KETOR-683614 format. One record per residue (C-alpha): residue number from 0; residue in three letters; z, x, y. Coordinates in Angstrom, 3 decimals. Layout:
PT resi resn       zz       xx       yy
PT  NUM  ala        Z        X        Y
...
// end
This chain:
PT resi resn       zz       xx       yy
PT    0  met    4.986    1.651   27.641
PT    1  ala    7.933    0.390   25.654
PT    2  leu    9.094    3.497   23.857
PT    3  val    9.846    6.931   25.220
PT    4  gly   11.212    9.652   22.968
PT    5  asn   10.754   10.580   19.333
PT    6  thr   11.993    9.766   15.886
PT    7  gly   15.278   10.867   14.463
PT    8  arg   16.228   11.582   10.840
PT    9  ser   16.200    7.926    9.952
PT   10  gly   12.655    7.554   11.208
PT   11  arg   13.722    4.973   13.780
PT   12  val   12.211    5.199   17.218
PT   13  thr   14.660    6.663   19.684
PT   14  thr   14.115    5.563   23.248
PT   15  glu   15.060    6.906   26.585
PT   16  ser   15.061    4.933   29.786
PT   17  ser   12.096    5.978   31.885
PT   18  gly   13.376    4.038   34.856
PT   19  asp   10.808    1.217   34.626
PT   20  thr   11.706   -2.323   33.693
PT   21  pro    9.175   -2.768   30.821
PT   22  ser   10.591    0.258   28.981
PT   23  arg   14.144   -1.089   29.210
PT   24  glu   13.043   -4.568   28.139
PT   25  leu   11.166   -3.382   25.070
PT   26  ala   13.924   -0.973   24.064
PT   27  thr   16.295   -3.916   24.277
PT   28  ala   13.875   -6.011   22.194
PT   29  glu   13.915   -3.427   19.410
PT   30  ala   17.700   -3.342   19.440
PT   31  arg   17.744   -7.153   19.263
PT   32  val   15.514   -7.118   16.165
PT   33  ala   17.842   -4.646   14.476
PT   34  ala   20.824   -6.840   15.357
PT   35  his   19.176   -9.953   13.906
PT   36  ser   18.198   -8.060   10.768
PT   37  ala   21.788   -7.043   10.164
PT   38  ser   22.544  -10.545    8.853
PT   39  leu   19.783  -10.344    6.225
PT   40  lys   20.612   -9.306    2.660
PT   41  lys   19.308   -5.845    1.677
PT   42  glu   17.842   -6.590   -1.757
PT   43  leu   14.818   -4.260   -2.086
PT   44  gly   14.632   -0.664   -3.297
PT   45  val   11.808    1.791   -4.079
PT   46  arg   11.220    0.349   -7.568
PT   47  asp   10.930   -3.188   -6.223
PT   48  leu    8.580   -2.085   -3.452
PT   49  thr    6.366   -0.057   -5.799
PT   50  leu    5.911   -2.901   -8.280
PT   51  thr    5.305   -5.314   -5.420
PT   52  gln    2.692   -2.993   -3.888
PT   53  ile    0.837   -2.862   -7.211
PT   54  leu    1.100   -6.623   -7.669
PT   55  phe    0.033   -7.488   -4.125
PT   56  ile   -2.855   -5.053   -3.661
PT   57  val   -4.527   -5.291   -7.077
PT   58  gly   -6.408   -8.528   -6.587
PT   59  leu   -7.913   -9.733   -9.853
PT   60  thr  -11.137  -10.921   -8.237
PT   61  trp  -12.113   -7.475   -6.950
PT   62  ile  -13.059   -6.012  -10.325
PT   63  gly  -15.518   -8.883  -10.556
PT   64  val  -16.866   -8.341   -7.049
PT   65  ala  -17.335   -4.616   -7.711
PT   66  gly  -18.849   -5.393  -11.113
PT   67  lys  -21.734   -7.151   -9.338
PT   68  leu  -22.900   -3.663   -8.299
PT   69  gly  -23.352   -2.504  -11.880
PT   70  pro  -22.922    1.242  -12.572
PT   71  ser  -23.097    2.083   -8.857
PT   72  his  -19.628    0.550   -8.422
PT   73  val  -18.112    4.022   -8.912
PT   74  ile  -19.771    5.345   -5.739
PT   75  phe  -18.693    2.293   -3.779
PT   76  trp  -15.106    2.606   -4.961
PT   77  leu  -15.035    6.277   -3.986
PT   78  leu  -16.418    5.504   -0.536
PT   79  ala  -13.870    2.729   -0.076
PT   80  leu  -11.026    5.017   -1.180
PT   81  val  -12.021    7.815    1.235
PT   82  leu  -13.037    5.685    4.223
PT   83  phe  -10.331    3.020    4.045
PT   84  tyr   -7.667    3.360    1.347
PT   85  leu   -6.325    6.796    2.207
PT   86  pro   -6.542    6.176    5.995
PT   87  ser   -4.654    2.888    5.716
PT   88  ala   -1.916    4.503    3.599
PT   89  ala   -1.491    7.279    6.180
PT   90  val   -1.330    4.863    9.128
PT   91  val    1.142    2.556    7.395
PT   92  met    3.468    5.420    6.492
PT   93  tyr    3.341    6.693   10.084
PT   94  leu    4.038    3.329   11.729
PT   95  asn    6.715    2.289    9.252
PT   96  lys    8.575    5.566    9.722
PT   97  leu    8.355    5.073   13.490
PT   98  met    9.355    1.383   13.478
PT   99  pro   11.034    0.213   10.227
PT  100  leu   11.791   -3.286   11.506
PT  101  glu   11.830   -6.750    9.944
PT  102  gly    8.465   -8.288   10.728
PT  103  gly    6.510   -5.106    9.975
PT  104  leu    3.040   -5.215   11.488
PT  105  tyr    4.091   -7.840   14.035
PT  106  gln    6.740   -5.481   15.388
PT  107  trp    4.337   -2.532   15.386
PT  108  ala    1.820   -4.496   17.451
PT  109  lys    4.462   -5.889   19.798
PT  110  leu    6.009   -2.477   20.506
PT  111  gly    2.685   -0.622   20.310
PT  112  phe    0.931   -2.957   22.734
PT  113  asn    2.687   -6.086   23.984
PT  114  gln    4.159   -9.397   22.872
PT  115  thr    0.904  -11.323   23.295
PT  116  ile   -0.996   -9.079   20.880
PT  117  gly    1.993   -9.099   18.549
PT  118  phe    2.084  -12.894   18.500
PT  119  met   -1.653  -13.306   17.886
PT  120  leu   -1.496  -10.727   15.103
PT  121  ala    1.366  -12.613   13.480
PT  122  trp   -0.554  -15.865   13.928
PT  123  asn   -3.600  -14.493   12.088
PT  124  leu   -1.450  -12.976    9.355
PT  125  trp    0.333  -16.308    8.971
PT  126  leu   -3.017  -18.114    8.722
PT  127  tyr   -4.246  -15.586    6.148
PT  128  val   -1.323  -16.252    3.845
PT  129  ile   -1.513  -20.013    4.268
PT  130  val   -5.196  -19.973    3.296
PT  131  phe   -4.669  -17.352    0.572
PT  132  thr   -1.787  -19.308   -0.910
PT  133  ser   -3.775  -22.531   -0.770
PT  134  glu   -6.199  -20.953   -3.268
PT  135  ile   -3.502  -20.818   -5.910
PT  136  gly   -4.361  -24.192   -7.455
PT  137  ile   -8.060  -23.326   -7.907
PT  138  ala   -7.273  -19.889   -9.338
PT  139  cys   -4.546  -21.077  -11.717
PT  140  val   -6.640  -23.934  -13.089
PT  141  thr   -9.392  -21.391  -13.827
PT  142  tyr   -6.949  -19.211  -15.775
PT  143  leu   -5.568  -22.212  -17.640
PT  144  ser   -9.047  -23.272  -18.700
PT  145  tyr   -9.753  -19.778  -20.054
PT  146  gly   -6.376  -19.631  -21.808
PT  147  leu   -6.624  -23.030  -23.496
PT  148  gly  -10.261  -22.708  -24.482
PT  149  pro  -13.422  -24.876  -24.167
PT  150  ser  -11.489  -28.139  -24.537
PT  151  ala   -9.836  -27.477  -21.168
PT  152  ala  -13.088  -26.915  -19.253
PT  153  trp  -12.633  -30.283  -17.501
PT  154  met   -9.716  -28.867  -15.516
PT  155  thr  -11.936  -26.742  -13.276
PT  156  thr  -13.947  -29.770  -12.116
PT  157  ser  -11.028  -32.174  -11.648
PT  158  thr   -9.997  -32.385   -7.987
PT  159  trp   -6.827  -34.347   -8.731
PT  160  phe   -5.686  -31.831  -11.347
PT  161  val   -6.274  -28.884   -8.985
PT  162  ala   -4.276  -30.714   -6.269
PT  163  leu   -1.439  -31.463   -8.725
PT  164  cys   -1.222  -27.827   -9.846
PT  165  thr   -1.209  -26.689   -6.237
PT  166  ala    1.646  -29.064   -5.361
PT  167  val    3.796  -27.946   -8.320
PT  168  ile    3.290  -24.215   -7.730
PT  169  leu    3.899  -24.409   -3.978
PT  170  ser    7.075  -26.419   -4.547
PT  171  leu    8.380  -23.706   -6.874
PT  172  met    7.514  -21.051   -4.278
PT  173  val    9.433  -22.929   -1.579
PT  174  val   12.511  -23.144   -3.806
PT  175  thr   12.336  -19.479   -4.876
PT  176  ser   11.750  -18.226   -1.333
PT  177  thr   14.654  -20.317   -0.057
PT  178  ile   17.033  -18.830   -2.638
PT  179  gly   15.886  -15.423   -1.426
PT  180  leu   14.890  -11.997   -2.709
PT  181  ser   17.856  -11.809   -5.081
PT  182  val   15.689  -14.042   -7.281
PT  183  gly   12.277  -13.551   -5.653
PT  184  lys   12.214   -9.792   -6.276
PT  185  trp   12.468  -10.406  -10.018
PT  186  val    9.521  -12.783   -9.851
PT  187  his    7.567  -10.071   -8.027
PT  188  asn    8.764   -7.292  -10.357
PT  189  thr    7.795   -9.347  -13.395
PT  190  gly    4.376   -9.931  -11.880
PT  191  gly    3.986   -6.200  -11.227
PT  192  ile    4.961   -5.325  -14.796
PT  193  phe    2.573   -7.972  -16.151
PT  194  met   -0.149   -6.508  -13.919
PT  195  ile    0.354   -3.058  -15.445
PT  196  ile    0.439   -4.472  -19.008
PT  197  ile   -2.688   -6.587  -18.526
PT  198  phe   -4.643   -3.782  -16.907
PT  199  ser   -3.512   -1.401  -19.659
PT  200  ala   -5.012   -3.816  -22.193
PT  201  leu   -8.148   -4.054  -20.049
PT  202  leu   -8.510   -0.254  -19.912
PT  203  leu   -7.879    0.166  -23.646
PT  204  leu  -10.310   -2.592  -24.624
PT  205  pro  -13.486   -0.420  -24.459
PT  206  val  -11.786    2.299  -26.509
PT  207  leu  -10.922   -0.289  -29.161
PT  208  gly  -14.471   -1.627  -28.977
PT  209  leu  -15.955    1.837  -29.588
PT  210  leu  -13.627    2.543  -32.514
PT  211  thr  -14.431   -0.757  -34.209
PT  212  gly  -18.144   -0.758  -33.399
PT  213  thr  -18.033   -3.970  -31.327
PT  214  leu  -19.066   -2.018  -28.229
PT  215  lys  -22.093    0.259  -28.548
PT  216  glu  -21.379    2.544  -25.594
PT  217  tyr  -18.899    3.019  -22.762
PT  218  his  -19.286    5.398  -19.842
PT  219  pro  -16.538    4.535  -17.345
PT  220  leu  -17.595    6.994  -14.632
PT  221  arg  -21.344    6.876  -15.129
PT  222  thr  -22.976    5.792  -11.913
PT  223  ser  -26.298    5.346  -10.172
PT  224  ile  -27.435    5.763   -6.584
PT  225  pro  -27.124    2.386   -4.858
PT  226  ser  -29.767    0.991   -2.566
PT  227  val  -28.944    0.406    1.104
PT  228  ser  -28.959   -3.330    1.709
PT  229  leu  -26.996   -5.966    3.582
PT  230  tyr  -25.642   -7.230    0.273
PT  231  asn  -24.359   -3.766   -0.753
PT  232  leu  -22.798   -3.187    2.663
PT  233  asn  -21.086   -6.555    2.284
PT  234  ile  -19.642   -5.418   -1.045
PT  235  leu  -18.562   -2.052    0.430
PT  236  gly  -16.643   -3.833    3.173
PT  237  lys  -14.969   -6.038    0.611
PT  238  leu  -14.018   -3.098   -1.606
PT  239  gly  -12.594   -1.296    1.412
PT  240  phe  -10.481   -3.657    3.431
PT  241  gly  -10.650   -6.599    1.029
PT  242  ala   -9.590   -4.895   -2.183
PT  243  leu   -7.587   -1.941   -0.919
PT  244  gly   -5.709   -3.455    2.033
PT  245  gly   -2.065   -4.436    1.743
PT  246  phe    0.132   -1.342    2.006
PT  247  glu    1.549   -2.584    5.320
PT  248  tyr    2.442   -6.023    4.009
PT  249  ile    5.704   -5.158    2.302
PT  250  ala    6.953   -3.646    5.578
PT  251  ile    7.416   -7.209    6.839
PT  252  leu   10.552   -7.222    4.686
PT  253  ala   11.910   -3.969    6.174
PT  254  gly   15.065   -5.723    7.355
PT  255  glu   15.759   -6.739    3.750
PT  256  thr   15.059   -3.257    2.336
PT  257  arg   17.525   -0.447    1.698
PT  258  ala   16.557    2.614    3.817
PT  259  pro   13.190    1.084    4.812
PT  260  ser   11.731    4.088    6.669
PT  261  arg   12.023    6.164    3.483
PT  262  ser   11.609    3.523    0.777
PT  263  val    8.338    1.993    1.996
PT  264  gly    6.684    5.411    2.317
PT  265  arg    7.766    6.452   -1.170
PT  266  ser    6.474    3.217   -2.667
PT  267  val    3.060    3.839   -1.060
PT  268  leu    2.877    7.383   -2.486
PT  269  ile    3.755    6.166   -5.984
PT  270  ala    1.584    3.059   -6.018
PT  271  ala   -1.585    4.462   -4.391
PT  272  pro   -2.982    6.577   -7.307
PT  273  ile   -2.045    3.904   -9.878
PT  274  ile   -3.887    1.217   -7.930
PT  275  ala   -6.986    3.386   -7.477
PT  276  leu   -7.267    4.031  -11.236
PT  277  met   -6.710    0.361  -12.057
PT  278  phe   -9.561   -0.732   -9.811
PT  279  val  -12.153    1.874  -10.844
PT  280  leu  -11.534    1.798  -14.602
PT  281  gly  -10.958   -1.972  -14.627
PT  282  thr  -14.363   -2.517  -13.053
PT  283  ser  -15.920   -0.183  -15.623
PT  284  thr  -14.601   -2.425  -18.391
PT  285  val  -16.075   -5.526  -16.746
PT  286  val  -19.461   -3.821  -16.404
PT  287  ala  -19.339   -2.720  -20.050
PT  288  tyr  -18.783   -6.225  -21.419
PT  289  val  -20.237   -8.788  -18.992
PT  290  pro  -23.822   -8.888  -17.631
PT  291  thr  -23.854   -8.491  -13.852
PT  292  asn  -25.253  -11.941  -13.126
PT  293  asp  -22.704  -13.644  -15.416
PT  294  ile  -19.523  -12.191  -13.886
PT  295  asp  -17.036  -14.887  -12.905
PT  296  leu  -15.793  -14.036   -9.394
PT  297  ile  -12.796  -16.371   -9.678
PT  298  gly  -11.502  -15.200  -13.060
PT  299  pro  -13.221  -11.927  -14.106
PT  300  leu  -10.186  -10.569  -15.928
PT  301  pro   -9.633  -13.498  -18.339
PT  302  gln  -13.404  -13.652  -18.794
PT  303  val  -13.697  -10.027  -19.958
PT  304  leu  -10.577  -10.280  -22.146
PT  305  arg  -12.039  -13.232  -24.021
PT  306  val  -15.445  -11.541  -24.413
PT  307  gly  -13.934   -8.221  -25.461
PT  308  phe  -11.377   -9.521  -27.939
PT  309  gly  -13.601  -12.348  -29.182
PT  310  pro  -15.009  -10.489  -32.238
PT  311  phe  -11.536   -9.840  -33.688
PT  312  gly  -10.145  -12.475  -36.037
PT  313  ile   -6.603  -12.377  -34.674
PT  314  ala   -7.635  -12.005  -31.060
PT  315  gly   -7.584  -15.678  -30.075
PT  316  pro   -3.795  -16.128  -29.713
PT  317  leu   -3.441  -12.642  -28.174
PT  318  val   -6.086  -13.423  -25.562
PT  319  thr   -4.427  -16.734  -24.748
PT  320  ile   -1.085  -14.975  -24.211
PT  321  ala   -2.751  -12.321  -22.042
PT  322  ile   -4.504  -14.935  -19.928
PT  323  leu   -1.284  -16.923  -19.472
PT  324  met    0.436  -13.681  -18.408
PT  325  thr   -2.379  -13.281  -15.902
PT  326  leu   -1.624  -16.772  -14.633
PT  327  val    2.026  -15.831  -14.072
PT  328  met    0.879  -12.666  -12.354
PT  329  arg   -1.379  -14.567   -9.989
PT  330  val    1.440  -16.920   -9.070
PT  331  ala    3.709  -13.919   -8.427
PT  332  gln    1.056  -12.457   -6.101
PT  333  ala    0.998  -15.639   -4.079
PT  334  ser    4.806  -15.602   -4.044
PT  335  val    4.819  -12.131   -2.437
PT  336  ser    2.509  -13.375    0.318
PT  337  phe    4.492  -16.555    0.757
PT  338  thr    7.896  -14.881    0.878
PT  339  ala    6.918  -12.224    3.418
PT  340  val    4.908  -14.415    5.788
PT  341  ala    7.735  -16.943    6.085
PT  342  arg    9.578  -14.189    7.987
PT  343  leu    6.971  -14.077   10.773
PT  344  pro    7.915  -17.380   12.449
PT  345  met   11.524  -16.235   12.136
PT  346  val   11.006  -12.961   14.025
PT  347  ala    8.788  -14.735   16.598
PT  348  gly   11.723  -17.089   17.137
PT  349  trp   13.960  -14.095   17.720
PT  350  asp   11.613  -13.109   20.543
PT  351  arg   11.664  -16.710   21.904
PT  352  met    7.931  -17.051   21.275
PT  353  leu    8.624  -19.980   18.959
PT  354  pro   11.501  -22.495   19.031
PT  355  ala   14.809  -21.276   17.591
PT  356  trp   14.338  -23.885   14.824
PT  357  phe   12.005  -21.429   13.042
PT  358  ser   14.712  -18.737   12.977
PT  359  arg   17.426  -20.926   11.530
PT  360  leu   18.849  -19.386    8.350
PT  361  his   20.064  -21.210    5.273
PT  362  gly   23.858  -21.373    5.298
PT  363  lys   24.252  -19.920    1.798
PT  364  tyr   21.154  -17.819    1.141
PT  365  gln   20.494  -16.482    4.684
PT  366  thr   16.761  -17.182    4.440
PT  367  pro   14.527  -18.826    7.099
PT  368  val   14.455  -22.207    5.366
PT  369  asn   12.499  -24.053    8.086
PT  370  ser    9.770  -21.399    8.263
PT  371  ile    9.491  -21.508    4.471
PT  372  ala    9.019  -25.277    4.493
PT  373  ile    6.312  -25.082    7.182
PT  374  val    4.340  -22.444    5.248
PT  375  gly    4.518  -24.532    2.062
PT  376  ala    3.380  -27.746    3.734
PT  377  ser    0.562  -26.009    5.640
PT  378  ser   -0.740  -24.295    2.504
PT  379  phe   -0.873  -27.591    0.627
PT  380  ala   -2.726  -29.301    3.496
PT  381  ile   -5.356  -26.540    3.623
PT  382  ala   -5.750  -26.691   -0.172
PT  383  leu   -6.537  -30.414   -0.033
PT  384  leu   -9.019  -30.004    2.817
PT  385  ser  -10.880  -27.219    1.000
PT  386  leu  -11.629  -29.528   -1.929
PT  387  val  -13.455  -32.104    0.198
PT  388  gly  -17.232  -32.153    0.022
PT  389  val  -18.017  -28.846   -1.697
PT  390  gly  -18.189  -27.460   -5.213
PT  391  gln  -15.340  -25.483   -6.758
PT  392  ala  -17.016  -22.061   -6.460
PT  393  glu  -18.074  -22.672   -2.853
PT  394  ala  -14.590  -23.968   -1.940
PT  395  phe  -13.046  -20.826   -3.395
PT  396  gln  -15.495  -18.577   -1.553
PT  397  leu  -14.916  -20.413    1.735
PT  398  leu  -11.145  -19.968    1.420
PT  399  phe  -11.598  -16.405    0.222
PT  400  asn  -13.736  -15.325    3.184
PT  401  ala  -11.743  -17.172    5.854
PT  402  ser   -8.393  -15.816    4.677
PT  403  gly   -9.825  -12.290    4.506
PT  404  met  -11.110  -12.473    8.085
PT  405  phe   -7.730  -13.647    9.393
PT  406  tyr   -6.121  -10.695    7.635
PT  407  ala   -8.807   -8.252    8.821
PT  408  leu   -8.145   -9.100   12.462
PT  409  thr   -4.554   -7.875   12.008
PT  410  tyr   -5.861   -4.571   10.627
PT  411  val   -8.041   -4.088   13.694
PT  412  val   -4.831   -4.100   15.738
PT  413  met   -2.967   -1.859   13.272
PT  414  phe   -5.651    0.867   13.318
PT  415  ala   -5.857    0.596   17.116
PT  416  ile   -2.147    1.418   17.587
PT  417  pro   -2.444    5.186   16.838
PT  418  leu   -5.716    5.294   18.793
PT  419  ile   -4.830    3.534   22.047
PT  420  gly   -1.297    2.163   21.642
PT  421  leu    2.198    3.711   21.850
PT  422  arg    1.166    5.645   24.950
PT  423  ser    4.670    6.840   25.840
PT  424  val    5.833    7.830   22.365
PT  425  ala    6.420   11.473   21.569
PT  426  pro    5.159   13.244   19.583
PT  427  lys    1.652   11.836   19.911
PT  428  pro   -0.250   10.918   16.719
PT  429  glu   -2.077   13.986   15.442
PT  430  leu   -5.870   14.226   15.542
PT  431  trp   -6.255   13.748   11.775
PT  432  leu   -4.292   10.495   11.972
PT  433  lys   -6.498    9.244   14.798
PT  434  leu   -9.618   10.072   12.773
PT  435  ala   -8.129    8.233    9.806
PT  436  ser   -7.395    5.257   12.066
PT  437  leu  -10.975    5.267   13.363
PT  438  ser  -12.387    5.338    9.817
PT  439  gly  -10.159    2.443    8.745
PT  440  leu  -11.060    0.512   11.901
PT  441  leu  -14.812    0.863   11.308
PT  442  met  -14.477   -0.256    7.687
PT  443  thr  -12.462   -3.280    8.787
PT  444  val  -15.059   -4.224   11.406
PT  445  leu  -17.744   -3.935    8.713
PT  446  tyr  -15.787   -6.360    6.550
PT  447  ile  -15.393   -8.847    9.401
PT  448  ala  -19.059   -8.701   10.427
PT  449  leu  -20.330   -9.388    6.916
PT  450  ser  -17.703  -11.817    5.631
PT  451  val  -19.495  -14.747    7.259
PT  452  phe  -22.047  -14.437    4.447
PT  453  pro  -21.165  -15.566    0.893
PT  454  ile  -21.865  -13.426   -2.194
PT  455  ile  -22.495  -16.500   -4.330
PT  456  lys  -25.202  -19.156   -4.087
PT  457  val  -24.238  -21.995   -1.747
PT  458  glu  -26.134  -25.045   -0.546
PT  459  ser  -26.709  -23.533    2.916
PT  460  val  -25.900  -19.967    3.987
PT  461  ser  -26.086  -20.900    7.684
PT  462  val  -23.733  -23.863    7.253
PT  463  phe  -21.342  -21.671    5.260
PT  464  ala  -21.374  -19.024    8.010
PT  465  phe  -20.871  -21.701   10.672
PT  466  lys  -17.826  -23.069    8.815
PT  467  ile  -16.266  -19.625    8.595
PT  468  ile  -16.807  -18.805   12.293
PT  469  leu  -15.622  -22.256   13.368
PT  470  val  -12.416  -21.945   11.375
PT  471  ile  -11.647  -18.486   12.807
PT  472  val  -12.361  -19.431   16.427
PT  473  val  -10.634  -22.829   16.394
PT  474  met   -7.487  -21.563   14.680
PT  475  asn   -7.149  -18.640   17.110
PT  476  leu   -7.563  -21.040   20.047
PT  477  val   -4.766  -23.084   18.508
PT  478  gly   -2.663  -19.912   18.361
PT  479  ile   -3.325  -19.215   22.043
PT  480  gly   -2.292  -22.809   22.810
PT  481  val    0.964  -22.366   20.880
PT  482  leu    1.690  -19.144   22.787
PT  483  val    0.973  -20.730   26.195
PT  484  ala    3.173  -23.713   25.346
PT  485  ala    5.997  -21.444   24.235
PT  486  arg    5.856  -19.441   27.444
PT  487  arg    5.797  -22.589   29.580
PT  488  gly    8.769  -23.904   27.639
PT  489  glu   10.687  -20.688   28.150
PT  490  gly    9.798  -20.703   31.847
PT  491  ser   11.022  -24.262   32.327
PT  492  val   14.288  -23.422   30.559
PT  493  ser   14.853  -20.341   32.702
PT  494  thr   14.261  -22.225   35.950
PT  495  ser   16.373  -25.228   35.069
// end
């Protein structure tokens, strides 16, 4: 295996030559990544990482998804926290301390297994963000319609308006990402602060309702025993991997972080309890105000804010401001995804698995400008395709499920690394970490197996499932084709 030795004070993997060629090659590869990263600007600290973790992980749709369970959501959240959230945090902290390298999970898979697995993981993570980012137009139009009131309801059914919003937002992301994290981190920090403010208002809303008599009762932790059904297992998988995944994502920017082996771990420890409380209590507010069957899965937060503050005479403008803040927050979330994933083609170029064109840095800002442009263009193309031939809710759900499955495949690899990867690293992962990895792996597999089924009404469940599977299979075959072409190209160059 690639790495022989242990970790020093910095947390970096220290390697010793074991006499075999693969070990020397992979040790050299790690040194090459560190050398490339030296030219990147170190803009991120613990505060930036913590706010970004909160912003990235707390997806606004999940309080709506969990709200569909009614009072039993508390049990499902607790199961998801124990079986997935805590295990994923432990595995991420372990792997980041071992390998704090630009590219994050891609590097962990490459050094934990091999370059092929690393490339396919990066390919699926890249696809996840492209599809996730392509949702931004649909989501933002929904928030705008809530913020502006009933007169703006037409926006959510206008294909051309959704496409226009998508084009404008993606263009701004390309510009911001090109300038770099000196500006981008403030976009992300602002989104994280807005997230905390908005959720604080959400959590205080029932208290205000009880004091003023507009809410008859509120029991945030009251629960009921859920039934065992395919639908409930589907929700559990979504609340595990879907809602609580993301701690590893910020590690992609390790080469642009000050003291990454320490800073990323600290940000996880700070953000984890805050995120857990936001999800559980936020869902309780949704359940208190909105009937289960009426919960809007695209915009549950603006929906509950308007319902909750509706009875107050001065609430209208305040709700509009809150919803517009939510819009900014959603854009900042997409910006985090966009900024980080644009680094994956860059690091793949460092490994000669993609043309050097992808690794070319902007002369002034030292950002991978070509990779950024490709991600922006691809996201816009997927956004346009998703609007063809289906309703708005079904288009959102199709994008939502497909992007989640791409992302889940990367987590399968991540949880497998402590279990069967890094065979020559000392010390070996402890038993508790392997058990945590197994728990996280099983929850991720549950999510993948059930994500082919929608949780909303669609014209045909079988056709919906077929579309999801077809997208996953075809796009991974494309990734294999890209990898084979890159290796052939490298082979022809080396023999010429």
